[in-house]
N, C-alpha and C positions, 0 to 999 in steps of 0.2 A: 675711268678717265682716259682720254685719248692722249694725254701728255701735253707738252708745250705746244704753243700755237705755231703753226707753219706760217710762212710769210703770207700765203693766200688767206688763211684764217685771220691773221692780224689785220689784213686789209679789210676784211669783212667787218671785224670788230670796230675798226676806226670809222668805216662807212656808217655803221649804226650810230655811233656816237655823233658823227657829223650831222646825221639826219634828224636828231631829236634835241629839242631845246631844253627839255626837262627830264628829270629822272625821279624815281621814288627811292627814298632812303628809309630803311626801317632800322630803328634803334631800339635798345632795350631799356625800358623804364625801370625805376627803382622798385615799383610794385609788381614787377614780373610781366606786365603786359607789354607786347611789342607796340611801337608807335611808328606808323608809316607816314611820311610826309613828302609831298612833291616839292622839288627845288629846281631852279634853273642851274645850269652848270656849264663849265667849259672844260676843255681837255687840251693837253699838250702832248701829242703823240701817244695818246692813250692814258696819260696821267690825268685823272679826273679831279676837278676842284669844284667846290660850291661854298657859298657864304650864307650866313644866317646871323640873326641878332645874337650877340654873345650871351645874353640872358635868357634865350629861348629854351624851351623844354628839350629840344633835340640837342642843343649844345651841351646842356647839363647831362643828358643821357650819355653822350659821347665822352664827356669828361669822366663819367663813372664807369663806362664800359665801351671801349673803342670798337667792339665787334658790331658790324652793320651788314645788312643785306641790301642790295641795290638792284633795281630793275630799270631798264631803258628800252623804250619801244618807239621808233619813229612812226609818224602817222602812216596809215595804209588805207587803201580804198577797197580792197577785198582780201579775203583770207589767204589767197594764194601769194600775197605779198607781205604777209606778216614776218617781220624780223625783230629780234630783240636780244637783249642780254640780261642775264641775272647773275649775280655774283655774291659770294661771301667775301667780305673785305674787312679792313680796319680803317677807321677814319682818324686821321691825325691832324691836330690843329697846327696850322702853319704859323710859325712864330718868326721865321727868318724874314726880315724886311725886304730883302732882294727878291725872294720868292713871292711874298705878298704883292709887291709892285708888279711882278711879272703876271701874276694872276689877274690883277686889276687891268693890265693892258689887254689880256685875253678877253676879260669881261667886256671892256669897252669896245673891242673889235666885234664881238658876237652880239652884244646887247648895247648899242650906242646910247639908249635911254638911261643907262646907269649914270652917265655924267650928271643928269639932273639930280639924282639922289646924292651924289658926291658933293655937288655945289651947295646943296642945302644942309649938309652935315648929317643927313639921315643915315649915312653908312659909317659914321664914326665908331659905332659900337658893333661893327660887323666882325664876326669870327670867320676865318677862312679855314676850310678843311680840305685835306688831300685824301682821296680814297685810294687805298693800297689793296688791290685785289689779291686774294689767295687762291680762289677757284672761280672759274668763269664758265657759264653755260651759254652757248650761242644758239638761239632759236632761228630756224629758217624754214618757213613753210614751202618755199619754192622747191625744197628738196623732199617734200612730203609732209602731210598733216602731222603737226606736233614734232617735227624733226628737230632734235637738239644734239649738241656735242659738248661734252664736258672737257675743260682744259685747265691746265695749271695757269697761273697768272701770266699775262702777256709780258714778254721780254722786250724792253725798249729797243734792244739791239736787233730784234728780229726783222 
C-alpha cells in the first residue's frame, strides 16, 4: 500500500467519481454468496452515497454485514483511457435527516429525473447508504496496462 492519498491522487479519485454515474456494490448474502449490484450514486468531496429500496436484498445484506466492495469505472473509448476505482469499504445507513436531505439535494442536482419519483412517492421507502472506504485501489491505464495504486481511505482534508 502506498499510504494516504496525495492531493493529486485525491484529485484523480474525485475525477473518476465525477465521470461515472453508476457504481457496482458487492454485498455479502446470508448464504455466503456475494451479490454485486449496479446503483446510481452521488458523492460529496469523495463521500459516496447511494439509495435503494429499504426492503431490497442489498439493504438486508448491508444490515447483516456492512462490509462491501465497490467498483467505479467511467466510460472509456479505448483501453489507454481506462480509469477506475475499487475499494473495500463499509456501508452505513444514513439516519440523520439533515444528511438525508443533503443527499437528496445532491441526487436532484446529478439526476434531475429523481424529482419524478419523489413526487409520486416511489422513493418513500428508500434507504440511503454512505460508503466509508477503508482501502482504495486506483486504476489508470494511461500510466501503463493494468497500472493500479493501493491507498488508505481518502482524507476529506487532503
